[in-house]
N, C-alpha and C positions, 0 to 999 in steps of 0.2 A: 224296358219293352215299350214300344209304341203301339197304342191301340189305334184302330182306324178312326178317321175323322168322320164325324157324323153330320152329313150334309142332307138336311130334310127340306122338302118343298111340298109338304102335305097340307090339305086343308085342315083347319082346327077341328078336333074330334068332338063329337056330341057329348053332352054331359053324362049320358048313360055309359058311353064308351070310356070316358075319364074314370068314372067310379069303378067300372069293371077292371080297368087297367091297374087302378090303385090297389084294388082287393087282390088281383093276381100277383101284383108286386110284393105285397105282404106275404102271401102264400109261398112265394119263392125265396124272398130275401131273409125272413126270419130263420128258417131251417138252415140256409147257407151260413148265416152268422153263427148259429149254434154249432154247425160242423167245424168252423174254424176254431171256435173256442175248445171244442172236444178234442180236436187234433193237437192243440197245444198242451192240453191237460193230459192226455194219454202219453205223449212222448216225454213230457217233463217228469211225470210219475215214474216212467220206465227208467229214465236216466238217474232219478233220485234213488230208486229201489236197487238199481245195479251198482251204482258207484258209492253210495252212502250206506245202504243197508246190506249190500253184497248178496242180494236176493233177486236175480233177474226175473222179470215177468215174461213167461214164455208166450202169453197171449197177446202181449202189447202190440207187436208188429202186425199181427193178424187183424186186430181190431182197428188199428190205425189205418191200415190199407183199405179196410171195408169202409170206414167213415170217409176216407180220402176220396173214394170213388163217387160216393154220394155228394161230397163237397164239389167234386169236379163238375158233376152234372147239374146240380142246383146253381153253381157259379156260371156255367155255360148258359143257363136259362136267363140269369140275372144279366149277363153281358149281352145277350140278344135283346132283351127288353130295353136295355139302356143304349143299344147301338154301339157297344164297345168291342165287338169282335174285329180282329185285325182285317183291314180292307184297304184297297187302294182307291183314293178318290181324286187323284190329280186330274183325270180326264173329265170326270163328272162335273167338277166345278167350271169347266170351260163351256158347257152345254147351255142352251137357252132354258128359261124356267120350265117351259112345257116339256121339253125333252128330258130335262133333268128329273122331273116328276115321274115320267115313264121309266127311266133308267132305274130310279130308286125303287119303283115298284118291283122291277125285276130283282133288284138286290134283296128285297123282302120275300118275294115269291119263290125264288130258287131254293133258299134254305127250307121253305115250307114243303117243296117237292122232295128234297132229300130226306127230311125228317119223316115225311109220309111213306116213303119207300123203306126207310130203316125201322119203322115202328114195329110191324109184324114180326120180321126176323129177330128184333131185340127182345120181343115178348116170348117168342118161341125158344130162343136161346136161353133166356132166363128160366123158363120152365124145365128145360132139359137139364139145367144144373141143380135141380131139387135133390137128385140122388146122390149128389157129391156133398160130402161133409168137410167142413174146415177142420184141420188136424188138432188145433189147440182148443178152440171153443165149441167144436161139434155143431156148428151152425150149418143149415143147408146152404149150398152155393148160391141159391136163388136170392138169399138176403143180400148178398153183395152184388150179384149180376143184374138185379132188378133195377139198379140205379140208372142204367142206360135207358130202359123202357120208360121209367118215370120221367126222366129228363127229356126224352123225345115228346111225351104228352105235353109236358109244360112248355116246351119250345114250340110245339105246334099251336097251342093256345096263344102264346105270345105273338108268333107269326100271324095267326089269324086276326088277332086284334090290330096289329100294325097294318095289315092289308085292308082291314075295314076302314081305315082312315083315308084311303085313296079313292078317288072318283071311279065311276064305272068305266070310263074310257080307258083309264091307266090299267085297270084290272083286266079288261078285254085284251089290251095290248099285251100284258104278261102272258095270258092264257094262249094267245095266238102264237107269241114267240116260242114258249116252252112247248106247245103242241107241234109246232113246225119242226123244231129240233128233234123231238122224240120220233115224229113220223119219218124224217130223213134217216135217223139212226136205224129205225125198224126196217125200212125198205132197202137201205144200204148194207144190212148186216152181212150178207153173203160176199159182197165186194170187200168189205173190211176184213172179213176172215181171210179172203184170198190174198190180202196184202201181207200176211205174215206179220213180223215185228214192225214193219213200217207203219201199221195202224197205231202204234204207240205214239208216233209223232202227231197223228190226227187228234187223239184223245188228250194226250198229256202236255202237248204244246199248243195246238190250234184251239181246241175246245176249252182247255184249262186257261190259256192265256186270254181268250175272249171273256171268260167269266171274271177273271181277276181285273181286267181293264174296265169292265162294266160295273165294277165296284161291289160285286158279290163277295161277301166275307170269305177269306181264303180257306178256312177250315171246311165250309160247305161246298166251296169249289172242289177241293181235294176229294171230299166224299162222294159228291154226285158223279164226278168224272170217273172215279174208281167203279162205282155201281154200273154207270153206263158202259164202261169197258167190260166188266164181267158179263153183263146181260147180252151184249152185242157180240162178243168174241169168243166166250167160253161157256162151258156148261157148269161152272161152279155155282153152287146154291148161295143165295144171299145171307144165309145164316152165318157164313164165314165172316161177313163184314162186322157185325157187333162184337164177335170174338176178338178180331184183330184191333178194333178200336179200343175195347176194354183193356187189351193186352198193352197197347201203347200208352194208356193212361195210368196203368197199374204199377209201373215200376216204383219200388220202395224209395229209390233215390229221389224221385220227383216229389215226395212229400215235403222236401225242402222248399219248393216253389212258393206255396202260400205263406209259408212261415217266414221266409226272408222278405216277402212283399209286406207282411204285417210288421216286421222289425223296422224296415224302412220308414214306414208311416209312423211308428212310435217314436223313432229318433227325431223325425221332423216335429212331432207334436210336443215332445219334451224339450225341444230347442237345443238338444245336444249338438246337432249340425251347426247351429248359430254360434255355439261356444267354440267349436273347432275353427270356424272361419275367422272369428274374432282373434284367436291366438295367432293363426297364420298371417292375418293382416297386420298385427302389432309387430311381427317379425319382419315382414317384407313389403308392407304397404308403402314405405317411404321411397323405395328404389324405383328407378325407371322400369316400366313394365311389371312392377311389384304385384298389382292386383291381378294381372294375368297369371302370374306364378301362383298366387293365392287360389285363383279359380282352379287351375290345373291340380294343385296339391290338394284342395278340398274335395274335388271330384274323386281323386284316388283314395283319399281317406274314407269318404262316405261310401264309395263303391265297395270297399272292403267289408262293409256292414249290410247294406240293404240288398245287394245282389241285383236290383232292378234299375236300369239306366234312367227311366223316367223319374223314379224316386230320387235318384242322385241329383239330377238337374234341378228338380223341384226344390230340393233341400239347399242347394247352393246359390242358384241364380237370383231369387228374390232378395237374398241378403247382400250380394255384391254388386248387381247391376246398377242400382241408384247411385252408389258412390262412384262407380266407374264412368257413368254417364256425366256425373258432376265434374269428373276430371277431364271432360271433353273428348271422351272416346266415342268413336262412331258406333251406333247400335248394330249396323250391318257386320262390323268386324267382331263385335261382342257375341253376336248370336252365332256367327261362324266358328268362333273359338269354343263356344259352349257345345255346339254339335260335334265338333272334332274331338273335344274332350270326352264326349259320350262314346265315340267310336274307339278312342284310346283306351278307355277303362274297360273294354269287353273282357279282357283276360284277368282283370284284377280279381282275386278270389274274394268272396264266394259268389262270383257271377252265375246267374241262372243258366247262361249258355254253357258254362263249364260243367255245371251239374247235369244239363240235358245231354251234353255230347258224352259224358261219363256213362249215363244211363243207357244210351242207344248203341255205344260202341264197346262198352266193357272196359274202358280205359279207367285206371285207379283215380278216384276223386282226389285223394291225398296228393297224388303225383301231379295232377292238373293244378290243384291249389298251389303246390310248391313252384310248379313251372311257370304259372301266370303272372307272377309279380314283375320279373325283370323285363319281359317284353313290353309290358305296360309302362315301365320307367323309360325304356328306349324311346317310345312314341312320345311320351310326355316331354322329354328333353328336346326332341325334334320340333314340337309345337311351341316350347317355351323360347327356343332360339328364333323361330319365326315370329311369334307374338311381339317379342322385343323390337324386332325390326319394323313391323307393320303397324302396330297399335300405338298411335301417338297420343300422349297425355299433354294436352295443351294448357291445363289448369292445375299446375302443381305447386303454385306459390304459397297456398295454405296448408300444404301437407308437410307435416313435421315428423321426424323420427320419434317413435315411441320410446319413452324412457324405459330403463331396465325394470323399474318397479311395475310399470304397466305390462310389460312382456311377462314378467313372473306372475303377476296377478291373473292375466288371461290364461297362462299356462295352467295355473292351479285350478281355475274354473273349468278349463277344457279337459283336464287330466282324466276324470271319470268317463268322458266321452271318447277320448284318445285311446282308452284302454280296451274298447270293445273290439276293434280290428285284431288287436294282439290276442285278446281272449278267444276269439272265434278261430283264427288261424292256428294258434297253439294247440287248442283242444282237438282240432281235426288232425293236424300233422302228428301230434304225439299220441294219437289213438284214444284219448280220453273219451271222446264222443264221435259219433258218425257225422258225416256231412248233414244228414237229416236232423239228428238230435241237437246239434250244436246251435241251431237257430233258435231252439226253445230256451237255451241257456241265455242267449243274447236277449230274448224277449223278457224273461224273468229279470235279468240284470238291469235292462232299460227301464222296466216299470219301477223297480225298487229305487234306482238312482234318480228317476225323473220325479218320483214322489218325495224321497228324503233328501236328495242333494239340490236338485234344480227347482224343486217346489212347483213343477208344471205337469199336470196331469188333468186334462179336461175330460171328465167322464161323459159329457154330452157328445163328444166326438168319437166315442169308443164304437157305438153301433154303426155309424156311417163308415168308419174305418174297416170294420169287419166285413161289411157288405161290399165295399171297394176291394178288399183283399180277395173275397170270393169271386167277384166278377172278373178281376184281372187273371186270377188263377184259373177260372173256368174257361176264359178265352184262350189261354196258353195251353192248357191241358187238353182241350177238345181239338185244337189244331194239331197237337202232338198225336192224339188218337187217330184223327183221319189221315194224317201224313204217314203214320206207321201202316195203316191199311193200304195207302196208295203205294208205299215202298214194297210192301208184301206182293201186291199185284205185279209191280215192275219186276221184282225178283222172279216170281213164278213164270213170267214171260220169257226169262232167259236174258233179259236186257242187261242185268248186272254183269253177267259173263261177257257180253258183247262190249259193254263200257269198259270193263277191266281190260280187255284185250286191246281195245283202240288206245286207251290211255297208257298202257304199258309199252305200246309200239312208238310213243311219242319220242322224237329225237331229243338227245340230251340226258337220257336216263332219269335219275331222281331229280335233277335240277330242272329239266324240262317239265316233268310232272308237277314239281312244286309251282312253277310259273303258270302252267295251264290251271292248276287248282286256284291260284290267286285270281286269275281272270275270271274263272267260273264262279267263285264264291262272291266276288264284287257284284257281278251281274245278279246272282241268286239273292244276295243280301238286299239289293236294291228293289227287286221285283216281288220277292216272296216273304220278306221279313227274315229275321235271323234264325229262330228256333225251327220253323218249318223246313228251311233249307238244310239245317244240320240233321234233323230226323230223317229227312228224304234221302240225302246223299251220304251222310256220315257212314252208315253201315256198308254202303257200296264202295266208298273210296279208301276207307281206312286199311282194309285188307291189302289193297294194291300198293298203298304207301309202304306198309310193312314188307311186302314182296320186293319193293325197289330199295329197301334199306333205309327208309326214312323213319326215325324214331316217332312212335305214335303221339308222345306228348309234344314234340317239335311240330309235328304235322297239325295237331289240334290248335296250337297257338297261331300257326300261319293261316289256317282256314278261318278261325274265329276272328282275327283281325281283318282279314280280307272281307268277310261278311259284314263286319262293323263298318268299314269304309263304305260299302254299298248301302247299308241301311241308313247312313247319315248323309248320303249324296243326293242332292236334288237332280232331276225333277221328281224322281219316283220314291226315293228313300223316305220312309215314314218317320224315321228318327229325326230327320231335319225339321219336319213340320212340327213335331213335339217340342223340339228346342225353341222354335219360334213361338209356339203357344206359351211355353213356360216363361220365356224371356219377354213375352208381350211385345214382339217385334214382328213386323210384316215380313212374310217369307221373301217378298221381293228385295227387301233391304240387304239380305245376305246372299241372294242367288248368285251374284257375280263375284262376291268377296270371298266365298268359301273355298274356291278351287285351290288357291296356294296352300291352305290348310290341309285339304285332302292329298295335295302333292307331298306335303311334309309327312303326313301319315303313311303314304305309299313308300317313301323313301326309307322311313323307319321300319316299315313291314319287310322291305327287301333286305335290310340289314339283319332283321330277325330270322328270315328265311335263309340267308347265305351263312349265318353263324349259329349252327345248332346249339352250341354251348349256352346261349342266352336263355333257351328254353329248358335245357336238360342239365345245365352245369350244377344245379343245387340238388338234384334227385339222389 
C-alpha cells in the first residue's frame, strides 16, 4: 500500500507546541503498539489452544475484534499525526509555496471539520450500545464501540495542533473556504433535493474530486462528502454514520491487515528477504536480464509473505538496485520495472487487497488465495520478456556464473525464508488456520527463525515497527470504514440499481462488462488508491458479474490487476511515487519509461480476462 506523500510548508512550531505534540504522540503511540502485540498474542493463543490442546477459546474472536477496533482508531490517530493517511499530492507539489501552504491548511482543516461533525454522533452511538452485551465475555457494547469516539477526540487534538502551526492568514483562508462551501450547500439544499439522483454526481464526483485533488486525505473526503450528502438531501440522522464506519472496520477478516504488515517488517528486519534475493541472484544473476528476473521473482516470493506492496518493494529494491546500477542499467528503467512488479504482485496471496475484497464481497478467501497465483505469474512472464528486451546491461564483463557450491550454500541459507510462503498458503488452503490466524503463525515462525537461524533480531527496532504497523493499519482501516459508509449512502439512494442496470445493458454481454470493469478500475486505482476503490465498488459490481455469468474469483482477479495498473501509473498513481521513494530515484526519471511496462501488464491482464481458467483452473 502507498501512503500519501507528506508535503509540508508550515512555519517551524514553537517549543511549547513541539512538547505538546511529543506528549500527544506518546499518548497515542504506546496504546497503539500495545494493541498490535495484544492482537498477535490473542490470535496465537487461540490457534495453539485449538490445534494443539484441542480446546477452542470461544471468547478469542470476540476479544480480538474489540482490541482490533481500538487498534484501528489509535492507528488512524497515529497516521494523522504523522501525515500518513492516503492522499493525492501530485497537484499540490506544482503550486507556489504560498498557495501550497494554504492548500495544506485545507488538507488539515477538512479532517478537523469531519471529526468535529462525527464526534457527538459517535459518543451517542457508543452510549446506546451500553445495553447490548457481548455473547462470550458479557461486556457492554460500549467497551467496543467507544473506540470511535476516543479516536475522534485524539484525531481532533492532532488536527488542532497541526492547524496551530499555520499562520493566521492560512487559517482564515481555510475558514473562509469551508464556510463558503457549507453556506452554498445550505442555501442550495432544496435545489439539490429536486435534482433527484443527479445530486450524487455533485457530491460524489464534483465535491469528492475537488477534495481529493486538494490533497485532503481520501478517508476524510469520503466521510465528509457522505455527511454533507445525508444532511443536505435526506432526513437520515447522523448516528447512522458511526455505526456504518464501525461496521466497515469490524470485519474479522480485516484482522489480517496489521498482522501481515508486521510480518513484512519482521522479514525485512531478520534479513530473510535478503537471503531469498541472494539465492535467486546466484541462480540467475549471470544471464542477460538475470537481475530483472531476480527482482520479479523476489517480489513474487516476498509478496506471498508480507501482503503489503510497499513492504515488498522496500525488502527487495535496496538489495538489488546497487548491483543493477553497477551493471550499467538505467535508473529510470529500474524504477519502472519495480513499480510494474508492484502492480503485477497485487493478486499474489496473501495480498491485503485479496483479504479486503473477500471481506466486502463475501468471496471465499481460500478460493482467492488459490486463484491469485497464476494471474500474477502470467503478468510476471509478460514483464520478464519486456525487461530482457529493454534493460541493457552494458557492464557484464566482471559477472561470472555462480558455482554449484555457491548456489547450494545460498539455497540452504534461504531455505527457512523460502518456507514461509509455502507455510502460509498451505495453512490457509488446507484449513489448518484462517486467513487471519495464519499471519500470527508466520510472525511466530519469523521471530524464532530470525533469532535462532539468522541471528538477526534488533530489539530496538521492535517499538518503531509496532507503531509503524499501527499507523499503516489505521490509515487502511479508517479508509475502509468511511468508504463503507459512503457505499451505504450510495446504495440507499438507489444508485447501485441504476449502475447495475446501465452496466448490464453494455454491448458484448459479460466480455463487454469485463472490458468496462478494466477501464473503470484502472481509473479508480489511479485516483482513489486500491482498497477504497474495492470497498466502494466491489459490493456493487460483484453481483452484476455473477448475474452475467462471470465467476466471482475470475472477476476479482481482473479488477484487482486493473486497479493495480492504475495505482502504479503516473501521474496520479501513488504506488509509482512509493516505488521512486524506495528506489531513491527521481519520479521524472521513470515517467516516460514506465509506459511500455504498463502496456505489458495490460496485455497480461487482457489474457487473464479472456481465459477464466487462469484464475479458476485450480479451484
